[in-house]
N, C-alpha and C positions, 0 to 999 in steps of 0.2 A: 673719833668723835667728829661730827660735822658742826661747824659754827658759821654764822652768817657774817659777812663783811658789811659794815654799815656804810651809810652815805659818806661818812668822814674817813672811810677806810680803816675803821677800828674793828677789832674782834674781841670777844669775851673769852677769857681762858676758863674752861669749865671748872666748877668747884672741886671736883675730884682731883684734878691735876694741881690746882692751886694749893689744896691741902697737903698733897704729897710733897710738893716742893716748898711749902712754907711761904708762899707768896701772899702778902697781905696788901690791903689798900694803901697806896702811897709808896710802896716799894718800887724799885727800878728793876727792869729786866733787860737783858742783853739780847738783841735780835740780830741774827746773822743769816746769810743765804748760803746754802750748800748747792752750788751751781751744778755739781756733777749729777745730782738727782732731783733738782728743782725743789728742794725742801727748805722751808723757813724754820729756823731753829730759835726757840725762845728759852733762855736760861735765866734763873734768878741772878741778879747782880749782887754779889755778897759784900762788896766793898762799902764801907760806911761813908756817906756823904757828910761833909762838915760845912756848916754855914757859920760865917763870922759876921756879926753885925758891927759895922764901923760907924762911929759918929764923929769921926775926925779924919784928917788927912794922914796917910801912912807913907812910910818910905820903904825902900827895899829891905832894910834890916827888920822892920815890923813884919813884912810879908814872909821873909825867910824864917823868922821865929814862929809865926803862926803855922807855916807848913811843917816845920820840925815837930811842933806840939801835936799837930793832927796825925802825923805819921807815928809818933810815939803812942798816941791814944789807940791807934788801930792795931798795935802789936799785942 
C-alpha cells in the first residue's frame, strides 16, 4: 500500500493493517530502520505505559516502590 508523507513527516497506517495489528488511537508503536534493505519497520508497542500523578515531593524509596508496583502490574 502506498501512503503519503505529510508536511510534518507523518504517515497514516492503513486501516486494514491497524485492524490486523490491533493498533488503536493513542497506542504507541515502535519504529526501526532496517538499513540492509532500506525498510522502515513499524510494530505495535505492547508494553503498558504507566503514568503516576504526584502532588507531593518524592524520594528514591517512593520511586522504587512505584516502579516495583508498575512491574508487578504488567506481569
